[in-house]
C-alpha positions in Angstrom: 0.4 0.1 -0.2 1.3 3.1 -1.2 1.6 6.2 1.5 -1.9 7.8 0.3 -3.8 4.3 1.1 -3.2 4.2 5.0 -6.4 2.9 6.6 -7.8 3.8 10.7 -10.0 2.0 12.5 -11.3 4.8 15.0 -14.4 3.5 17.4 -17.1 6.6 18.6 -16.4 8.1 15.0 -19.4 9.4 15.2 -19.0 13.1 17.1 -16.8 14.6 19.3 -13.1 13.5 19.3 -13.7 10.5 17.4 -15.4 12.3 14.5 -12.5 15.3 14.6 -9.8 12.6 14.1 -11.6 11.0 11.1 -12.0 13.9 9.6 -8.2 15.5 10.3 -6.7 11.9 9.3 -9.0 12.0 6.3 -7.3 15.6 5.1 -4.1 13.8 5.3 -4.9 10.8 3.0 -5.7 8.4 5.3 -9.3 6.0 4.7 -11.4 5.7 7.6 -13.8 2.7 9.3 -15.2 4.3 11.8 -17.8 2.7 14.7 -20.5 4.2 16.2 -23.1 2.2 18.9 -26.7 4.4 18.0 -26.1 7.4 15.9 -26.4 5.9 12.7 -27.2 8.6 10.6 -24.6 10.8 12.6 -22.0 8.2 11.3 -23.3 8.6 7.7 -23.1 12.1 7.9 -19.1 11.8 8.9 -18.7 9.2 6.0 -20.1 11.9 3.5 -17.4 14.5 4.9 -15.0 12.1 4.7 -15.7 10.8 0.8 -16.2 15.0 0.0 -12.1 15.4 1.1 -11.8 12.4 -1.3 -11.3 9.6 1.1 -13.0 6.3 1.4 -14.9 5.6 4.5 -17.3 2.9 6.1 -19.4 3.1 9.4 -19.9 -0.2 11.3 -22.3 -0.4 14.2 -20.3 -1.6 17.3 -20.7 -2.0 21.5 -17.5 -1.7 22.8 -18.9 -3.3 25.9 -19.9 -6.7 24.3 -17.0 -8.4 24.0 -18.6 -11.6 22.8 -19.5 -9.2 19.4 -15.7 -8.8 18.7 -15.5 -11.7 16.6 -18.4 -10.9 14.2 -17.5 -7.5 14.2 -13.3 -8.4 13.2 -15.0 -10.5 10.5 -16.9 -7.2 9.2 -14.0 -5.2 9.1 -12.1 -8.0 7.0 -14.9 -7.8 4.8 -14.8 -3.8 4.3 -11.0 -4.2 4.2 -11.5 -6.8 1.1 -14.8 -4.9 -0.6 -13.0 -1.3 -0.4 -9.1 -2.1 -0.5 -8.7 -5.3 -1.5 -6.4 -5.8 1.7 -7.0 -7.9 5.0 -4.8 -5.2 6.9 -5.4 -1.5 8.5 -2.7 0.8 9.9 -4.0 2.5 12.6 -6.2 1.5 15.8 -7.6 4.7 17.6 -9.6 3.6 20.6 -11.7 6.3 21.6 -15.2 5.1 22.3 -16.1 6.1 25.8 -18.8 7.1 28.2 -18.8 9.5 30.9 -20.5 9.6 34.3 -19.8 11.7 37.4 -20.2 9.3 40.4 -18.8 10.4 43.5 -17.5 7.2 45.5 -20.0 6.8 48.1 -22.5 6.3 45.4 -20.9 4.4 43.1 -22.8 1.2 42.0 -21.3 -2.5 41.4 -23.4 -1.9 37.8 -22.4 1.7 37.2 -18.3 0.2 38.2 -19.2 -2.9 35.3 -20.4 -0.9 33.1 -17.6 1.7 32.8 -15.2 -1.2 33.3 -16.7 -3.0 29.9 -16.5 0.2 28.0 -13.0 1.6 29.1 -10.6 -1.2 30.0 -12.3 -5.0 29.1 -13.1 -3.4 25.7 -10.5 -1.7 24.8 -7.9 -4.6 25.9 -10.0 -7.2 23.8 -10.8 -5.3 20.7 -7.2 -4.1 20.5 -6.3 -8.1 20.9 -9.2 -8.9 17.7 -7.5 -6.6 15.8 -3.7 -7.4 16.5 -3.8 -9.5 13.4 -5.5 -7.3 11.1 -3.1 -4.3 12.1 -0.1 -3.8 9.9 3.3 -4.1 11.0 4.8 -0.4 11.1 1.2 0.5 12.3 -0.3 2.4 15.3 -2.2 1.7 18.4 -3.8 4.9 20.1 -5.7 5.0 23.3 -7.7 7.9 24.5 -7.4 8.3 28.3 -8.0 11.4 30.2 -6.2 14.4 32.2 -8.4 13.0 35.0 -5.3 10.4 35.5 -3.0 13.1 36.4 -5.3 15.7 38.5 -7.9 14.1 40.4 -11.5 15.8 39.5 -14.5 14.3 42.1 -16.6 11.8 40.7 -14.2 10.6 38.5 -12.8 7.9 40.5 -14.5 4.9 38.6 -13.5 6.4 35.0 -10.1 7.9 35.3 -9.2 4.3 37.2 -10.1 2.4 34.3 -7.8 5.4 32.2 -5.4 4.7 34.5 -5.8 0.7 33.7 -5.7 2.0 29.9 -2.1 3.5 30.2 -0.2 0.8 31.8 -1.9 -1.4 29.4 -0.7 0.9 26.3 3.4 0.8 27.4 2.8 -3.5 27.5 1.4 -3.2 24.1 4.4 -1.0 22.5 6.7 -3.5 24.7 4.8 -6.6 23.2 4.7 -5.4 19.7 7.6 -3.7 19.3 9.0 -6.4 17.0 6.6 -5.9 14.4 7.2 -1.8 14.7 4.0 -1.0 16.2 4.3 1.9 18.2 1.3 2.4 20.8 0.4 5.9 22.8 -1.7 7.1 25.1 -3.5 10.6 24.1 -4.7 12.3 27.3 -7.3 14.9 26.7 -7.9 17.5 29.5 -12.0 19.0 29.8 -13.4 19.2 26.2 -16.7 21.1 25.6 -18.4 18.5 23.7 -21.8 16.1 24.5 -19.0 13.6 26.3 -20.9 12.8 29.8 -24.2 14.4 28.9 -22.4 17.4 28.1 -21.2 18.3 31.4 -18.9 21.2 30.6 -21.1 22.9 28.0 -24.2 22.9 30.1 -22.8 24.2 32.9 -21.2 27.9 32.7 -19.7 27.5 36.2 -17.7 24.5 36.0 -16.3 25.7 32.5 -15.7 28.6 34.1 -13.7 27.1 37.0 -11.7 24.9 34.3 -11.3 27.3 31.8 -9.5 29.7 35.2 -7.4 26.4 35.9 -6.0 25.9 32.8 -2.5 27.7 31.2 -4.1 29.5 27.6 -7.8 30.2 29.8 -10.0 28.2 28.1 -11.2 24.8 28.0 -10.8 22.0 24.9 -12.7 21.9 22.1 -12.6 18.4 19.7 -10.7 20.6 17.0 -7.9 21.0 19.5 -7.6 17.0 19.6 -8.3 15.4 16.5 -5.0 16.8 14.7 -2.6 15.4 17.3 -4.1 11.6 16.8 -3.4 12.8 12.8 0.1 13.6 14.2 0.6 10.3 16.3 -0.3 8.7 13.2 2.4 10.0 10.5 5.9 9.0 9.9 6.7 12.0 12.0 5.5 10.4 14.6 7.5 7.2 14.4 9.7 7.3 17.3 7.0 8.2 19.9 6.5 5.3 22.0 5.1 4.4 25.1 4.2 7.7 25.9 1.0 9.5 27.5 0.6 12.7 25.9 -1.6 15.2 27.6 -3.7 17.7 25.4 -5.3 20.2 28.0 -3.8 23.3 27.5 -2.1 23.3 30.4 -4.3 22.4 33.1 -4.0 22.1 36.9 -0.4 23.3 36.6 
């Protein structure tokens, strides 16, 4: 495959950070397979935007919490790769899909814990495992984490703990896949104004104002601040960055 025919698989690509990453990668000549949970119309709009940029894109439904569905999902990915690009491999895996929840430790339930665990750690772990035979040597894995593994925001104990597990897992991926020339890195956004976690930041001017005041650049982040970093990490220029946690927060809580 030539330089222009790289293919990325992005989970949760129908909106927010995943959508922006898909568009930025497409602008740089990458073809996209994106997944959505329920927002099929939104996903199809992203596909149309990518095609308008001159790249091919396909949207597939995936529940990252449902590990038992991963075998059939992997078969779907293989079919899409064959049908669209005549290959059985892709180059970049971006584990972006996620859900938000603000739950104080005192109010935590086992059900909420298991739900977050399935989406943010167990699902990522086993989806990555299933993707390894389909990932080209010299490929990239980018796992999304959060600024809240470094600084603490009350209510994020479960979410941040699972993202902490992802940060450790990423180092092990880098170690075990290095012989294949595959890098694995973590991107940890700070506070971002998207519809994540019921648009907790966007819908609360007081919270937004406080977070902006605690950020060196004086505002909260936007999806557009993050997508280009994912595209960079997939570029040839980033080939020597490996096993790193890159925080993109505008300088929060310094």
